[in-house]
C-alpha positions as CSV (number, residue, x, y, z in Angstrom):
1,X,88.2,29.2,153.7
2,X,87.8,27.5,157.0
3,X,90.2,26.6,159.8
4,X,90.3,23.4,162.0
5,X,92.2,21.5,164.3
6,X,93.6,18.3,163.1
7,X,94.1,15.4,165.5
8,X,94.4,12.6,163.4
9,X,98.1,11.4,162.9
10,X,97.9,10.2,159.5
11,X,95.8,13.2,158.3
12,X,98.4,15.6,159.8
13,X,101.3,14.0,158.1
14,X,99.1,13.7,154.6
15,X,98.6,17.6,155.1
16,X,101.9,18.6,155.7
17,X,102.9,16.5,153.1
18,X,101.0,17.8,150.4
19,X,101.5,21.5,151.6
20,X,105.3,21.2,152.0
21,X,106.0,19.0,148.7
22,X,104.8,22.0,146.8
23,X,106.6,24.8,148.2
24,X,110.0,23.0,147.6
25,X,111.4,27.1,147.6
26,X,111.3,27.2,150.9
27,X,111.3,23.5,151.8
28,X,113.7,22.4,149.4
29,X,116.2,20.1,152.1
30,X,114.5,16.8,151.8
31,X,115.6,15.6,155.2
32,X,114.5,19.2,156.7
33,X,111.2,18.6,154.8
34,X,110.8,14.8,156.5
35,X,111.6,16.0,159.8
36,X,108.4,18.4,159.7
37,X,106.4,16.0,158.5
38,X,107.3,13.6,160.9
39,X,107.2,15.7,164.0
40,X,103.8,17.1,163.1
41,X,101.7,14.4,164.8
42,X,103.0,15.5,168.1
43,X,102.1,18.9,168.0
44,X,99.0,20.9,167.8
45,X,98.0,21.4,164.6
46,X,95.4,23.5,162.4
47,X,94.8,23.2,158.9
48,X,92.9,25.5,156.5
49,X,90.6,23.8,154.0
50,X,89.5,25.5,150.7
51,X,86.6,23.7,148.8
52,X,87.4,20.5,150.8
53,X,90.9,20.3,150.1
54,X,93.8,21.1,152.2
55,X,95.2,24.9,151.6
56,X,97.7,24.9,154.6
57,X,98.6,24.1,157.9
58,X,100.5,25.3,160.9
59,X,102.2,23.1,163.4
60,X,102.9,24.8,167.2
61,X,105.7,23.2,169.3
62,X,106.3,24.1,172.9
63,X,109.4,25.4,173.6
64,X,109.1,26.4,177.2
65,X,106.8,26.5,180.1
66,X,105.6,30.0,178.9
67,X,106.7,29.6,175.2
68,X,105.2,28.1,172.0
69,X,106.9,28.0,168.5
70,X,105.3,28.1,165.0
71,X,107.0,25.6,164.5
72,X,106.2,25.3,160.9
73,X,103.9,26.4,158.2
74,X,102.7,26.2,154.9
75,X,100.1,27.6,152.5
76,X,99.7,26.3,148.9
77,X,101.4,28.9,146.7
78,X,98.4,30.0,144.5
79,X,96.6,30.6,147.7
80,X,99.3,32.8,149.2
81,X,98.1,36.4,150.4
82,X,94.5,35.2,150.1
83,X,94.3,35.1,154.1
84,X,95.0,31.6,154.8
85,X,98.1,32.4,156.8
86,X,96.6,34.7,158.7
87,X,93.6,32.6,159.9
88,X,95.7,29.8,160.6
89,X,97.9,31.9,162.6
90,X,94.6,33.3,164.4
91,X,93.2,30.4,165.2
92,X,97.2,28.8,166.6
93,X,97.3,32.2,168.6
94,X,94.1,31.7,170.1
95,X,94.7,28.4,171.0
96,X,98.1,29.1,172.7
97,X,96.4,31.8,174.7
98,X,94.0,29.4,175.8
99,X,96.3,26.8,176.8
100,X,98.3,29.4,179.1
101,X,101.3,30.2,176.9
102,X,102.9,33.7,177.1
103,X,105.0,34.3,174.2
104,X,105.1,32.9,170.6
105,X,108.2,32.6,168.8
106,X,109.2,31.9,165.0
107,X,112.5,31.1,163.3
108,X,113.3,32.0,159.7
109,X,116.0,33.1,157.5
110,X,117.2,36.6,158.2
111,X,115.5,39.2,156.1
112,X,117.8,40.4,153.1
113,X,119.0,37.0,152.1
114,X,116.5,35.5,149.6
115,X,113.5,37.3,148.1
116,X,111.3,34.2,149.2
117,X,112.0,34.4,152.7
118,X,112.1,38.5,152.7
119,X,108.2,37.8,151.9
120,X,108.1,35.2,154.8
121,X,109.5,37.9,157.2
122,X,107.3,40.5,155.9
123,X,104.5,38.2,156.8
124,X,105.8,37.4,160.2
125,X,106.3,41.4,160.7
126,X,102.7,42.3,159.6
127,X,101.2,39.7,162.3
128,X,103.1,41.7,165.0
129,X,106.2,39.7,165.5
130,X,109.0,41.4,166.8
131,X,112.8,40.8,165.9
132,X,114.7,39.2,168.9
133,X,117.9,38.1,167.4
134,X,119.7,36.5,164.6
135,X,121.5,33.3,165.6
136,X,123.8,31.3,163.7
137,X,121.9,28.5,164.3
138,X,121.8,26.5,160.8
139,X,124.4,28.1,158.5
140,X,126.2,31.0,157.4
141,X,124.3,31.3,154.2
142,X,121.0,30.9,156.2
143,X,121.4,33.0,159.5
144,X,118.4,32.1,161.9
145,X,116.2,35.4,162.7
146,X,113.8,34.4,165.4
147,X,110.8,36.7,166.1
148,X,108.7,36.8,169.3
149,X,105.3,38.0,170.1
150,X,103.5,38.4,173.6
151,X,100.5,36.7,173.5
152,X,99.4,36.5,177.2
């Protein structure tokens, strides 16, 4: 497994599509999935490769002068719990720190709503993210958990 920062617009979209379309349990709403794919060309983009093929990716989005958001991340299901997600995060965190950001945030569905998202929550907590707040950002069935981390 190796991680690299991808800058080519078409390659970013190709990788994002391949990964997200294989993760419909988390990215089931077509419009939302397409928005992630269409937004990634303008964002710092990191990809994990296994045997030359995309295994996962992570995009960052600036949300403030000192804060970057882990905007979207996905790893092929068969490679969950193999270290790709952590390696992607480590590359993104290093990039954020080197580029002067002090904080990183991530949004997901609140713990206790769905088992698939509970695994996602536990992953973010294992990286060192801390709970900030829960917002009614999406809808009643999908309360938005905001996690933050100091990286400065």
